[in-house]
C-alpha positions in Angstrom: 99.4 132.6 95.5 98.0 129.8 97.5 96.1 127.2 95.3 92.1 126.6 96.5 90.5 123.5 96.1 88.3 125.0 93.1 91.1 126.4 91.3 92.1 124.4 88.0 95.8 122.1 87.9 97.2 124.7 85.0 95.7 128.2 84.5 97.2 129.9 81.1 96.2 133.9 80.9 96.7 135.7 77.7 99.8 134.6 76.7 101.3 135.7 73.6 104.3 134.6 72.5 106.9 135.5 69.3 109.6 134.3 67.5 112.4 137.0 67.5 114.8 138.0 64.7 117.4 139.8 63.5 115.2 141.0 60.6 111.5 140.5 62.3 109.2 139.7 64.8 106.4 136.9 64.0 103.7 136.3 67.1 103.3 132.7 67.0 100.7 132.5 69.9 98.4 135.4 70.0 96.5 136.1 73.8 95.9 132.4 74.6 93.7 131.3 77.4 93.1 128.0 78.7 92.6 126.2 82.1 92.8 122.1 82.9 91.7 120.9 85.8 92.5 118.4 88.3 91.9 114.4 86.9 90.5 116.0 84.0 91.6 115.3 80.0 91.2 118.2 77.3 91.8 118.2 73.7 93.8 121.0 71.5 93.0 120.3 68.3 93.6 122.0 64.6 95.7 121.9 61.5 99.3 121.9 61.6 101.2 124.9 62.0 98.2 126.7 63.9 100.3 126.9 67.1 99.5 123.2 69.2 102.9 122.2 69.6 104.0 125.5 70.6 101.7 125.9 73.1 102.4 122.7 74.7 106.1 123.6 74.6 105.8 127.4 75.9 103.8 125.4 78.9 106.9 123.6 79.9 108.6 126.7 79.0 111.6 124.6 76.4 111.7 127.2 73.9 114.9 129.0 73.9 114.9 133.0 73.9 116.0 134.2 71.9 114.5 133.6 69.7 111.2 133.0 71.1 109.9 135.6 73.8 107.1 136.0 76.1 105.3 139.7 75.2 102.5 138.8 78.2 100.6 136.6 80.3 100.6 134.6 82.9 101.5 130.1 83.1 99.9 129.4 86.4 100.4 125.6 87.5 99.1 124.6 90.5 99.3 128.6 91.6 102.7 129.1 90.6 103.7 131.4 87.8 105.8 129.2 85.3 106.7 132.4 83.7 108.2 133.4 86.8 110.0 130.6 87.9 114.0 130.0 88.0 115.3 127.5 85.6 116.4 125.2 88.5 112.9 125.5 90.3 111.5 124.7 86.3 114.1 121.0 85.9 112.6 120.0 89.1 108.9 120.8 87.7 109.6 118.8 84.5 109.5 115.1 83.9 107.9 115.4 87.9 104.8 116.9 88.4 104.3 118.2 84.5 105.6 115.8 81.9 105.2 115.6 78.0 105.3 113.1 75.3 106.4 114.0 72.5 105.0 113.3 68.5 107.9 111.3 67.0 109.7 108.6 69.7 112.5 108.1 67.5 113.6 111.9 67.9 113.0 111.6 71.8 114.7 108.2 72.4 118.4 107.8 72.0 119.4 105.0 70.0 122.4 104.2 71.7 121.0 103.8 75.2 119.2 101.2 76.5 115.3 101.2 76.8 116.4 100.7 80.6 118.6 103.2 81.2 116.1 106.0 79.5 113.3 104.9 81.6 115.4 105.0 85.1 116.7 108.3 84.2 113.7 110.5 85.6 113.1 108.3 88.5 117.2 109.1 89.1 117.0 112.5 88.6 113.9 113.4 90.8 113.7 110.3 93.5 116.4 109.1 95.9 116.2 105.2 94.9 118.7 102.2 95.1 119.9 100.3 92.1 117.7 97.8 93.2 114.5 100.0 93.2 115.3 101.7 90.4 115.1 98.6 88.7 112.5 97.1 90.2 110.6 100.4 89.2 111.6 100.5 85.2 110.1 96.9 85.1 107.0 97.7 86.9 106.6 101.3 84.3 107.3 98.8 81.4 104.6 96.7 82.5 102.3 99.0 83.1 102.5 100.2 79.7 102.2 96.9 78.4 105.4 95.7 77.2 105.7 92.1 77.1 108.6 90.9 78.8 109.4 94.2 80.5 112.7 92.5 82.5 114.6 90.6 79.5 114.1 94.0 77.4 115.7 96.0 79.9 118.5 95.9 77.3 117.2 96.1 74.3 117.7 99.7 72.5 114.9 101.8 70.4 115.4 100.6 66.9 114.5 97.1 67.9 111.1 98.0 69.2 107.8 98.8 66.5 106.6 102.8 66.4 103.7 101.2 68.7 105.9 100.1 71.3 108.5 103.1 71.3 105.4 105.2 71.5 104.7 103.1 74.9 108.2 103.4 76.1 107.4 107.0 75.8 104.3 106.9 78.2 106.5 105.0 80.4 109.2 107.6 81.0 106.3 110.5 80.9 104.6 108.5 84.0 107.9 107.4 86.0 107.8 110.4 88.5 103.3 110.0 88.5 103.0 113.8 87.0 100.0 115.8 87.8 99.8 116.7 84.4 100.8 114.4 80.9 100.9 116.7 78.0 100.6 113.9 74.9 101.8 115.8 71.5 100.1 113.9 68.8 100.8 110.5 70.4 99.1 108.4 67.5 100.8 110.0 64.4 101.7 107.6 62.1 100.4 104.5 63.6 97.5 102.5 62.2 94.2 102.9 63.5 94.4 99.6 65.8 97.3 100.9 67.4 96.1 104.3 68.1 93.1 103.0 69.9 95.6 101.1 71.9 97.5 103.7 72.6 94.5 106.7 73.7 93.1 103.6 75.9 96.3 103.2 77.8 96.1 106.8 78.4 92.9 106.7 79.8 93.5 103.6 81.7 96.7 105.3 83.4 94.3 108.3 84.0 92.1 106.3 85.9 94.4 104.6 88.2 97.0 108.1 89.0 94.0 110.7 88.3 96.5 113.1 86.3 95.4 115.0 84.1 95.8 115.0 80.1 96.6 117.8 77.5 96.0 116.0 74.0 97.3 117.7 71.4 96.0 116.4 67.9 95.1 117.2 64.4 92.3 114.7 64.5 88.8 115.8 65.9 87.5 111.7 65.3 90.7 110.7 67.8 89.5 112.5 70.8 85.9 112.4 70.5 85.7 109.2 73.1 88.6 110.4 74.5 88.3 114.1 76.0 86.0 115.6 78.3 86.8 119.1 76.6 88.1 120.8 73.0 89.6 123.9 72.7 89.9 124.5 68.6 92.9 126.8 67.5 93.5 128.3 64.1 96.7 130.8 63.4 98.1 131.1 66.5 94.3 131.7 68.4 91.8 129.9 70.3 88.5 130.4 68.1 86.3 128.2 70.1 86.1 126.3 73.7 83.2 123.7 74.9 82.6 119.9 76.3 83.3 117.2 73.9 79.7 116.6 74.0 78.7 120.2 73.6 81.4 120.6 70.7 80.1 118.1 68.2 76.5 118.6 68.7 76.7 122.2 68.3 80.2 124.0 66.7 79.7 127.1 66.4 82.8 128.7 64.5 82.8 127.8 60.8 86.7 126.3 61.0 85.3 123.9 63.7 82.4 123.5 61.3 84.8 122.3 58.4 86.6 120.0 60.5 83.8 117.8 61.5 82.0 118.2 58.2 85.7 116.5 56.7 84.8 113.6 59.0 83.7 110.5 57.4 80.2 109.8 58.5 79.4 106.1 58.9 75.4 106.1 58.1 76.4 108.7 54.6 79.6 106.7 53.1 78.8 107.5 50.1 79.2 111.2 50.1 82.1 112.8 48.8 83.9 114.3 52.1 84.0 117.9 52.6 87.0 120.4 52.8 87.9 123.2 53.8 89.1 125.6 50.8 92.5 127.0 51.1 95.7 127.2 53.8 96.5 127.8 57.6 98.3 131.2 56.5 101.8 131.8 57.6 102.4 133.5 61.0 104.6 136.2 59.2 102.0 136.9 57.0 98.4 136.9 58.6 95.7 138.2 56.8 94.1 141.8 58.2 91.3 140.9 60.3 89.8 137.4 61.0 92.2 134.8 60.6 90.1 132.7 59.0 88.4 134.8 56.9 90.3 133.8 53.2 88.7 130.8 53.8 85.5 131.2 55.4 82.1 130.9 53.2 80.2 133.2 55.6 82.7 135.8 55.7 81.2 140.0 56.3 83.0 142.9 55.4 83.8 143.5 59.3 86.2 140.0 58.8 88.0 141.7 56.4 88.6 144.5 58.9 88.9 143.5 62.5 89.9 140.7 64.5 87.0 139.5 66.5 87.3 138.8 70.3 86.5 135.7 71.8 83.1 135.7 73.9 81.4 133.2 75.7 78.2 132.4 73.7 77.0 130.0 77.1 78.3 128.7 79.9 81.2 127.2 79.1 81.2 127.4 75.4 83.2 130.1 74.2 83.7 131.3 70.7 85.9 133.8 68.6 83.6 135.0 65.6 81.4 137.6 64.3 78.4 135.4 63.5 78.4 135.2 67.1 78.8 138.0 68.2 76.9 141.2 68.6 78.7 143.3 66.8 77.5 142.3 63.7 73.7 142.9 65.0 
């Protein structure tokens, strides 16, 4: 399949994935479809446990099988179906054409290896560089992510850095081979708001300089308001809404999206108590019959308890999975 100029960089089509055990089969991704264009920032948002990180790991083919089993769909990256790629070819893609920043740097950085060695690993694996060229490239990367005294800190260990600095090191490792797509899985988790803003601004700057696309995974809609161009909302293993950032904030259609936005503090109305979404995200092993969100929805109708709504395009570029927006409830 040859990629055309107008084709998306990444296209996930009707992807379904389950975790299989000897006793049960749990569907964790249900008919996921999304696309990311070249030089685009897309945010994937939702509460913890909704399937965001599993989606990212599925794209990278990092889930062990068993227990993970792809039940259907395709993952096209630059025209190639990654679900049909060999393990050897995937190793060439990971870290080179697609890179990922994981949630917690200290679980990804090796505490007994120096920062210089860990940043150099991907460069050594995917590029034929001399020792001197690798050293210069590592220093350039650390300076690019604004690590002070980069050359002097090559022999430092991860435990000698703050959380924000460790995240910058993870970013340096992720961009070392100039990937076409960067997947950032909760890159600002556990960081204070000032450092969060610095990390997001750094990602935006790197995106402008390299024209790479970014898939940002987060549970915080407030984080992506000024960062992403499009937002995809997930709930209980399904995509429930997708639109441009401006459109989603202006006209949220799904009750879950509305609940997420209503839970954000408003600068013009600080005295009003924040609204919450009642209940909890259901266990993927015990999903309710019908719409997955109906036990928490204030607009629930009889059909919501009986059938799962399809995702439909309400207007160009804005899709929603809700009977309130479907002709089926008319």
